[in-house]
Every structure is written in structure tokens, then in C-alpha cells.
C-alpha positions in Angstrom: -14.5 3.6 -21.1 -14.0 3.3 -24.8 -12.0 6.1 -26.4 -10.1 6.9 -29.5 -6.8 8.9 -29.7 -6.6 11.0 -33.1 -3.0 12.0 -32.4 -4.1 15.2 -30.7 -6.8 14.3 -28.1 -9.0 11.5 -26.8 -12.7 11.2 -27.7 -15.4 9.0 -26.5 -16.5 6.2 -29.2 -19.6 4.2 -29.7 -20.3 0.3 -29.6 -19.6 -0.1 -33.2 -16.2 2.0 -33.3 -12.9 0.5 -32.5 -10.5 2.5 -30.2 -8.1 2.3 -27.2 -9.4 0.8 -23.9 -8.1 1.5 -20.2 -6.0 4.6 -20.9 -3.6 5.2 -17.8 -0.9 8.0 -17.4 2.2 6.7 -15.8 5.4 9.2 -14.7 5.8 12.7 -13.8 5.1 16.0 -15.8 8.5 16.1 -17.2 8.3 12.5 -18.5 4.8 11.2 -18.8 3.8 7.9 -20.5 0.0 7.2 -21.6 -0.4 3.3 -21.6 -3.7 2.2 -23.2 -4.8 -1.1 -25.0 -5.4 -0.5 -28.9 -8.3 -2.4 -29.9 -7.5 -2.0 -33.7 -4.0 -3.6 -33.2 -4.9 -6.0 -30.4 -2.0 -4.8 -28.2 -0.9 -2.2 -25.9 0.5 1.1 -27.0 2.7 3.6 -24.9 2.9 7.2 -25.8 5.8 9.2 -24.3 4.4 12.7 -23.9 6.1 16.0 -23.4 5.4 18.3 -20.7 2.7 20.0 -23.0 1.1 16.7 -23.6 2.4 16.4 -27.1 3.4 12.8 -28.4 7.3 12.5 -28.6 7.3 8.9 -29.6 5.5 5.8 -29.3 5.8 2.0 -28.7 3.5 -1.0 -29.5 3.6 -4.5 -27.8 1.3 -7.4 -28.2 -0.5 -8.4 -25.3 -3.8 -9.6 -24.1 -6.4 -6.9 -23.5 -7.6 -6.7 -19.8 -8.8 -4.1 -17.5 -5.8 -4.6 -15.3 -3.0 -2.8 -16.9 0.3 -4.4 -17.5 3.5 -3.3 -15.6 5.2 -0.8 -17.6 9.2 -1.0 -17.7 10.7 1.7 -20.2 14.4 2.4 -21.3 16.0 4.2 -24.3 15.2 1.4 -26.6 11.6 0.9 -25.8 9.2 -0.7 -23.4 8.6 -4.2 -21.5 5.2 -4.8 -20.3 4.5 -7.4 -17.8 0.9 -8.8 -17.4 -0.6 -10.2 -14.4 -0.4 -13.7 -15.7 3.6 -13.2 -15.8 3.9 -13.0 -19.6 6.1 -10.1 -20.9 5.7 -8.3 -24.1 8.1 -5.8 -25.8 7.9 -2.9 -28.2 10.6 -0.5 -29.6 10.2 3.5 -29.6 9.4 4.8 -33.0 8.2 8.1 -34.4 4.9 9.6 -33.0 2.6 8.6 -35.7 
């Protein structure tokens, strides 16, 4: 599935467009993360969402695109992603946009 997130919602994109791949939700309603591969940046993006689904903050980490999402570990400073190959990638939290 190929989709793009415009800061408000996801929409399907065509073959010529670039966007996010493999979107996955992690966590619970009170603290949910949306993890997806951002084809524009060639890395993974994690969006922390509030209970309404609005983006609170984001973190980006370099890493290979794969249909197997990396393991996500988060803390106050950012995220650590571990690929199935064992490689780890980190990203710091920043503002939503």
C-alpha cells in the first residue's frame, strides 16, 4: 500500500508519486505511535499521536525500506528502530511538522 500523510490524514497515491509505505500503529489509545517508511526521505518516521489522532511530535531515522517494519523502542528523547538485520537507527523527537 502506498499512501501520503499531509499532516491531517492519509490518502492513497499513484505510481508516480512518492509517499509513506507500510504504515503501522503501535501502542494504546492514550499513547499511539504511527510508524511508516517515508520514501521522500528514505527513512522511517514515527508520529506520536494524541487520543484524537493529532500529531504531537515526530521522529525520523534513516534505515532501509522493507515490508517488515523495524522494532520500535521510544523514550522521552526519541526513538530507536531495530531492523530484522539487527541494524539500529535512532531519531530525536521534534515538532509535529
